[in-house]
N, C-alpha and C positions, 0 to 999 in steps of 0.2 A: 408637754409643759416643761419649761426650763426649771432647773433646781432653784434659781433665784426667785421664781414666781410662787414658791410655797409660802402661804401665809403662816404666821407664827402658830395659830391655833391648829392648823393641819400638822405642823411639826410636833406640837405638844401631844396631839392625839396619837401620832406615830410612836412617840416615846412611851406613852401609856400602854398601847397595844403590844408593843415589843416587850415591855416589862411583864405583861401577862403571858408571854411565851408563844404568841401567835407567829405563824410564818409570814414572810413578806407578801406572799400571794394573798393570804387571808387579810393582812393589814390593808393591802390595796383595795380588796373588795369592800371592806368595812368603810374605808375613807370615801370611796366612790359612792357607796350607798348613803352615807351620812351627809356628805357635802355636795353631791352631784358632780363630782369631778371624774376624770378619766385617767387616773394614775395607773401605770402598769406595775407589775411585780418588780421589774428592773428599776423603774423610777423610784419606788419606795425603798428598794435595796440600796440604790445609790445615795438617796437622801439619808437613809439610816447610817451608812458608812461615813458620810460627811458630818453627821451629828455625833459620831463617835460611838455608835451603838455596835455591839458585837453581834455577829451572825448567830441566830438561834441554834442551839446545840441540836444537831440532827440525831434523832433517836434511831439508831441502827439496831436491828435485832442481833442478839448475841449469837455467836457461832456455836452450834451444837457440837461440832467436832473440832477440837483444837488442831491447829496446823502442826505438822511434824517439824521438829527442830532439825535444821541442817547445819552443816559446817559453816555455811555462808550466812547464817541468820543474823549475825551482828554487823554485816557488811553494808547494810542499806538496801535500797530497792534494786539497784543494778546487780548486786551480788546474789540475789535469790534465784532459785530455780523456779520456773513457772509451775503453777499448780495444774491440776487436771483440767480445770475450766478455762485456763488462760491460753491465749494463742501464743505460739513461739515465733520469734523473728526468723525469717528465712535466712539461709546462709548467704553470704555476699556473692554476687555474681562472679563467674569466672571471667578472666580477661579475654577479650575477643582476639582471635588470631589476627596477625598483621594482614593488611590488605595488599593483595598483589595488584599492582598497576599494570594495565595493558596499554600498548601503543600500536599505532598503525604506521605503515611505511609511506607516509605522505610528507612531502616537503612543502610546508605551508608557505603561502605568499606573504603572510604577516602584514595584512592591511589594517590600517587604523579604521575606526568606526566611520569616519567621514569619507573614506575612500571606498567603502563597500558598495557594490552594485546590488540591484534587486535580486539577482540569481546567484550571489556569492555565498559560499559556506560561512556560517557564523560560529564555527567552533572556536572558542577563545584560547588564546595562548598568553602566557605571562601574567603579570599582576600578582605574583607570589610575594614580592617585597613591596615596600611603600613606593620606591622610586622606579619600579618596573612597570613599563607601559603595557596596557592590555591591547593585544592585536588579535586578528582573526585569520582563519585559514585562507579564505578567499577563492578556493577552487569552485568550479560550477557545482551547484547543489543538486541533490536528487529531487525529482518531482514529488511534491507533497511533503517535503521535509525542509528544515532550515540548515541541514548538513549535507556535505558531499557523501558519496557512498561509503568510503572507509570510516568516516566519522559517524555516520548513521549506524553502521554495524558496531562500532566501538561503544556507542552509548546505549544501544538497544539489546544486544545479545549478551546473555550471561556468560561468564568464562567457562563454566562446565559444559560438557557435551550433552546433547539431548538424551543420549542413552544413559547417562549418569543420573538424570533427574528422576525423583520418585514419581511413580505413576499414581494419580489419584483416581477416585471413582468418577465415572462418567454417567451423567443422568440425561436421558433424552426425553423430551416432552412433545407430545403430539399437539400442534397448535390448531390445525384445521384439517379435516378429512378431505381427501381429494374427490 
């Protein structure tokens, strides 16, 4: 229901129930039972705010153990140290090491897209600046790939040697017995 669809007697009942100290969820249930409506808690809350009603005071249980005073107690929320139950913010991430770019010893043919043939390497060159055209390698490509052999290895192989890679666990599963 739109807020403009509230009849005046519904708004008056909302004011009365709010004055009695009912929560907005209880007010919504009472209005729905009495008038056969389908107001939600949020709808009654929004209507109450538009009518200028204050939110009901939430009755929180008093703390049995007072918080210890710290040097940052008067600094506001950001200056406080987290209590035992609160999660702390993780430290900011360390900057990533600079990326080492690799290159291959290929003299590209620098073909435009409209001049590429079906079996030409599609490794792109250029396009780094706005006025820089994008061209492609154009050498014969490797079977089953869209790149020539040097560009295929450039894009697929990691820079570290296989011996330097950490070895993970290997799990073998028997699929069918012979």
